[in-house]
Structure formats: C-alpha cells, structure tokens
N, C-alpha and C positions, 0 to 999 in steps of 0.2 A: 268604562272609561271612556272620560274626556283623553281626547288626543288631536296631535295637530303634525302635519308635516313640514320638512324642510328640504328641499335637493339645492345639494351646488355638483358642479363639475371639477377633476381632480385632473393636473398634467403629467399623465402617469411616466416621461421619459424617464426620469432620474429614478424611477421606482424599477421600471424594467432593465435598465444599465446595472441597480444596483442588486438584482437577483440574477442577472444573469453573469455578474461578480462574484457574488457568494456561490453559486452553483458549478463552478470553472473548476473541475475536476473533486470535487466535494460527493462523499459517500453517502449526507442526510440531502434530498434537494428541496430548496423551499420553495414553497410558490407563491406566486401573487396573492393570495388569500392566508396565504400566512404575516404578512408583512401589512396587509389589511388590522390583524387581528392585534398586529402589537402595532399600529400605531393608535388603535382605538382606545387600547389600555392605554398607551400615553397616553394620549389626548384624557382621559379621566384624572391619570394624577396631574396634569399643567388645569385642569380644570375641575379640581375634587368635589364642588357640589351638586357636579353632576354624576356621582358616583353616589348613587342612592338610591329608595326603592321607596312605594308607599307601601303603610303596612294598615292601614285601615284608621287605627289611632293617630300616629306620627309618619314622620317624614323621618327612615333610619339612613344613615349614613355612616362608609364602612370608611378602613385605612387600608386593605390589599382591596388591587381592582382583581374582579373576576369578570371573564365576558362565553359569552356561551354562546354556538358555533352549528351552522341548520348544515345536518349532511340528512342529504335524501338516504332513502333504504330503499330495498323491495317492498318491506312493510310500511312502507310512509316513512315522512321527515320526523328527527330526533333533535334535538338541542343539546350534547353533553356538555359541561359547563369546562374550562380550563382555569383551573385558581391560581392565583397571582402570576395572572398574564403581562402584567406591569414588569415583574422583576425578575422575569425566565430570559435565559439570553434567548436565542430567535434560534438558534439551532434544539434547540430545549423544547420549547413552548411547536415548531415546527414537530417532531418527531414525537410532543402530545396528540398536538392534533390528527397526524397520522392514526397515531394507536387510536384513540378513540372512534377515527374513521373506520376500522379495519373491525374494530369491538362492535362497533352500530350494523355495519355490516351482515356481520354472525350475531347477532344480535346476543353478546353479553355484557350487556355495560351495565354496572349495577346503578340503584336508586338514587343515589346518593350525588352519583355523576351528571344525573339530568337537574336536578334539583338548583337554587340557585344562580350568583350570577346576575350583575346588574343593568347589563347589554347583552341583546346578541348581533353576532353578522350573518348575513343573508347572502349568498354570493349565485346570482343566476348569471354571472359572462358567460361561464361555460357550452350555456346554451345559445347562447347571442343575444340575451335578450340586452335591450339598450341600457332601460331605466324600468324599475316598479316600485311599490308597494309594499312593506311585507305588514302582518299584522302584531299587533306587541302579547311577550308570553309572558302573562301577569307569574309576581312581583313583578318584572325588568320593567324597568321604568323607560327602554327601549328598543328598538330594535336597528340595525344599519342597514338597508337594501342597498346590493353592488349588483352595478351592471357591467356590460364588457367592454373594453377597451376598447376603442373608435377613434378613428381617424376626426378629427374637427378643425374646423376653422378659428383660431383662436388670432389676438391679437397679438403684435408682437413686442419686442422691446421699442423698437424702433417706430410703433405706430401701423403698422405695416399691419395686412394677416398673413395667416405664414400656418400651413397645416401641422397638427398636433396631433400625440396621441393621450385621448382622454378617457375616465373614467368617468361616470354620473352616479352620485350613493343620493339613497333619498332616505333622511331619518325619521322613523315613527317614532314620537315620544307623550310619555303620560304627560297630561296639561295639569296633575295634581301637586305631584315633589315639582316639577319642571317648569318654567316660564318661558316663551318664546326669546326670552333676550340671551336666557341662561345655554339653550341648545342652539343658538345661534354661535358662539362663542366657541360652545363647544367642538360644532362644527367646522367655526375658522380655523382654531387649533388641530382639526382632526385633518383636512384638507392641507395646511401646510406643513405639516410633517407627511403626506404623500409623498409631494411635492419637492420637500427635503429629506429625505429618508435616510439620511445617512445618522439624525437626531433619534431615530429611532433604536440606533444601535447604544447607545450611551450609556 
C-alpha cells in the first residue's frame, strides 16, 4: 500500500472544558478519545471525498461513517468498528466504545464488529506518548494516531507566545484513493472541530 503521513497540532483547552462540563454529574463519563472519534466522524461528513476505501478495482465511497477504534487487550490489539459514528449522539457513541472495549477485553467481540470502517483512531496518549505513526489496517483509507495532551508554547491572538494544552495527531493515509491535498483538507477540518468542539454536538 503506498501511503503518506500528515501531522497537525490541536489546541485542546476547549475540548477538555467541554468534556468536564459533560461529565459533571453525568452517569456515563465521556473520554477525550470519545470526543476525538466523534470529531473524526463529523470531519468525514464535512469532507465526504475522504469517506472512501480502495477495493483493488475501484474507489468505494460510503454514505454512512464507520470509525474503528484501536483497543489494547491482554491478547493484543483489536480494532472494532463504531457504525454510523457521525449520526450517533456523543453519549451513545461513548457507551458503544465502552461496550466494545469491555467485550474486547473479554474476547467476546463478533467477527462482524471487527470488519469494515473507513478510518481507525489509535490513541496512546494515556501512556504519555506525545506523537507516533500508526499502521493502516486495509482496506481502511487511514488511521489517526493521537498523542498525549501536553503543554506547548503557541502564538496567542496578540502575537505573543503563550502556554497551551495541545494534542499532536498523525494521519497515515492510503495514497491510492486519497491524495495529499484531500487528506490535508480533512485533517484541517478535524483540527477545527477539536478546537471548536461544540460543533461536533450539533
């Protein structure tokens, strides 16, 4: 598979503030990863040319957005798929990811739950990893590698440097159905959604 990588840094303050507000008194806690999975799905809706896979004979485009989530278990990595991730409510998506993770740990996932998806999200931030490149799981078009939330010096609105909490993401892409400019548009949209997270709840 010919592939390429794109990296971007997202300011995470608004995302973390939103998560704290959503979790205040809520029975189902939303994780940062849940919000990122939702942002990836909404970015697919906004850049539909990215919602594709390479079949060997042609490029197949999808109407719905299915996002895979990498989950580490005692038996290794599994990548179950969250169906219709863009149209699910955040609470439903969060509950679905939690259920998939629990059943992955118990080795009770169905084979059908491990198939399909256009993009995977792999998050190693909980291990303190700041950035990494992940391997694409064919026939998915790509995988988004998510690093830890870390403090970074960034340029503020007045041009001065300020300290911000940021996340670095690296997008690995299959070059056959998607070129660099298209992937860059998708990643720009993803960063915009992470930095303006109320838009993923609409």
